[in-house]
Structures are given as structure tokens and as C-alpha cells.
C-alpha positions in Angstrom: -31.8 88.1 -110.3 -33.9 85.4 -111.9 -37.3 84.8 -110.5 -36.7 81.1 -109.9 -33.5 81.7 -107.8 -35.4 84.5 -105.9 -38.2 82.0 -105.1 -35.7 79.3 -104.0 -33.9 81.7 -101.7 -37.2 82.9 -100.3 -38.4 79.3 -99.6 -35.0 78.4 -98.0 -35.2 81.5 -95.7 -38.6 80.2 -94.5 -37.8 76.5 -94.2 -34.3 76.6 -92.7 -35.4 78.3 -89.4 -38.3 75.8 -89.0 -36.0 72.8 -89.5 -33.5 74.2 -87.1 -36.1 74.8 -84.5 -37.5 71.3 -84.9 -34.0 69.8 -84.5 -33.3 71.9 -81.4 -36.5 70.7 -79.7 -36.2 67.0 -80.8 -32.5 66.6 -80.0 -33.0 68.0 -76.5 -30.6 71.0 -77.0 -33.1 73.3 -75.4 -34.6 72.7 -71.9 -37.5 75.0 -71.1 -37.0 76.8 -67.8 -39.6 76.8 -65.1 -39.8 79.9 -63.0 -42.0 78.5 -60.2 -40.4 78.1 -56.8 -42.8 75.7 -55.3 -43.3 72.1 -56.2 -46.3 71.1 -58.4 -48.4 68.3 -57.0 -48.4 65.1 -59.0 -51.8 63.9 -57.8 -55.0 66.0 -57.9 -56.1 67.1 -54.5 -59.3 69.2 -54.2 -60.0 71.2 -51.1 -63.3 73.0 -51.6 -63.0 76.1 -49.4 -66.3 77.9 -49.5 -66.1 81.7 -49.8 -68.5 84.4 -51.2 -66.3 84.9 -54.2 -63.7 82.5 -55.7 -60.3 83.4 -54.2 -56.8 82.0 -54.2 -55.7 80.5 -50.9 -52.5 79.9 -49.0 -53.1 76.9 -46.6 -51.4 75.3 -43.7 -52.7 72.2 -42.0 -51.0 71.6 -38.6 -50.7 68.3 -36.9 -53.7 67.3 -34.8 -51.6 66.9 -31.7 -51.1 70.6 -31.2 -48.8 73.4 -32.3 -45.1 73.0 -31.6 -42.2 75.3 -32.6 -42.3 74.0 -36.2 -46.0 74.8 -36.4 -45.5 78.3 -34.9 -42.9 79.0 -37.5 -45.2 77.9 -40.4 -48.0 80.1 -39.0 -45.6 83.0 -38.8 -44.6 82.5 -42.4 -48.2 82.2 -43.6 -49.2 85.4 -41.8 -46.2 87.3 -43.1 -46.7 86.1 -46.7 -50.3 87.2 -46.6 -49.4 90.6 -45.2 -46.7 91.0 -47.9 -49.3 90.7 -50.7 -50.3 94.3 -50.1 -53.1 95.3 -52.5 -53.4 91.7 -53.7 -54.8 90.6 -50.3 -58.3 91.1 -51.6 -57.8 88.2 -54.0 -56.1 85.7 -51.5 -57.1 84.1 -48.2 -54.7 82.6 -45.7 -56.2 79.5 -44.0 -55.2 77.3 -41.2 -57.1 74.0 -41.5 -58.1 73.6 -37.8 -60.5 75.2 -35.4 -58.7 73.9 -32.3 -55.9 76.5 -32.4 -56.1 80.1 -31.2 -54.8 82.4 -34.0 -54.8 85.7 -32.2 -51.0 86.1 -32.7 -51.5 85.8 -36.4 -54.3 88.2 -37.4 -54.0 87.7 -41.2 -54.8 84.0 -40.9 -58.3 82.5 -40.6 -59.3 79.1 -39.2 -61.2 76.7 -41.5 -62.6 73.4 -40.3 -61.4 71.1 -43.0 -58.9 68.3 -42.8 -57.4 66.4 -45.7 -55.2 63.3 -45.2 -53.5 64.0 -48.5 -51.9 67.2 -47.2 -48.7 67.0 -45.3 -48.5 68.9 -42.0 -45.0 70.1 -42.8 -45.9 72.0 -46.0 -47.7 75.2 -47.0 -49.9 74.9 -50.0 -51.3 77.3 -52.7 -54.9 76.5 -53.8 -56.6 77.9 -56.9 -60.1 79.5 -56.8 -61.6 76.2 -57.9 -60.2 74.4 -54.8 -57.4 72.5 -56.5 -54.1 72.3 -54.6 -51.4 73.2 -57.1 -48.2 74.1 -55.3 -46.5 73.0 -52.1 -43.6 74.6 -50.2 -41.6 72.9 -47.5 -41.8 74.2 -44.0 -38.8 74.8 -41.8 -37.8 75.5 -38.2 -35.4 78.4 -38.8 -36.6 81.9 -39.4 -34.2 82.5 -42.3 -35.5 79.6 -44.3 -39.1 80.5 -43.4 -38.5 84.0 -44.8 -37.0 82.6 -48.0 -40.0 80.2 -48.4 -42.4 83.1 -47.9 -40.6 85.1 -50.6 -40.9 82.1 -52.9 -44.7 81.8 -52.2 -45.1 85.5 -52.7 -43.3 85.3 -56.1 -45.3 82.4 -57.3 -48.6 83.9 -56.1 -47.9 87.2 -57.8 -47.3 85.4 -61.1 -50.5 83.3 -60.7 -52.6 86.3 -59.8 -51.2 88.3 -62.8 -52.4 85.6 -65.2 -55.5 84.4 -63.4 -58.9 85.2 -64.9 -60.7 83.9 -61.8 -60.1 85.1 -58.2 
């Protein structure tokens, strides 16, 4: 084989995959898959929760009017999600953003006196160690959907904790 034809084949083998990859991305033939189960927030919401060490947080903010059956279901889901973290519990806190509610039925949750008008009372949120709210999960009134949502939160939290350098 001549050296010029060898060089031409070598260059073609390097250039053709690059051109094909460029075409696939530019023509929209490939759609990257997202594996998160929660919804990323479009606006930046910062909720500075002060702890001794930076930690991830799962947060629920109930309505100011008291805790109805919907609120009780969210507290149950928050409590069970935290308990399901197992050995990862030392890196995560479960907060309820109120001091007016007794939480003795939910021993894994802690009360925190903060209120943010940007947070919906029908969602559970995941907050990074810097205090930025990053994911939200819809609440529900049925136990089956609450369990499914808790599994989704758990799945996303485990991924986040696996790649996190802080918290």
C-alpha cells in the first residue's frame, strides 16, 4: 500500500466519525435523556438554612392555615423519604418550614422557621448545600402516589449525593 493512500484512509477514518457526530447533533436526531424525576426550577430561589455543616435538604412548606389531610400526606412522604436514605441520612436534613405545627408523629422531620412566598405549599423541594432550591416534586392526597413521589425523590437524591462534592 502506498503511503499517500494509507494517509488518506487514516484521515478519513478520523474525520468521518466527527462529521457524522456533528450531523447527528445539529439535525436533532439525538435527544439527550434526562434521568431526573423531579422538575428543575426555572427561577432561582435561595433558602438559606443554617446548619453546622453544609447539608442537602428535603423541604416542605405547609399552608399557614393549618395542616389538612393533604399536608399530613406530604409530611408522611417527607418522613419516609428521609428514613429510606439509610446511611445517607447524615448528609441530608428533612425540614418543615413552620414552627406552628407539632411534628411528633414524624420524628425524622425538623421544624425550621422560614417562609418563602416563592415555594408552593403543594410541593416538596430538594435544596442543595448552598441553599438553592433545585428540584420540586408534586404532592398528592393518595398514599400510592406519595410513595411513588418518595421513591422519585430518593432516586434523585442518591444521584445528587453520589456526585456532590459538598454536603
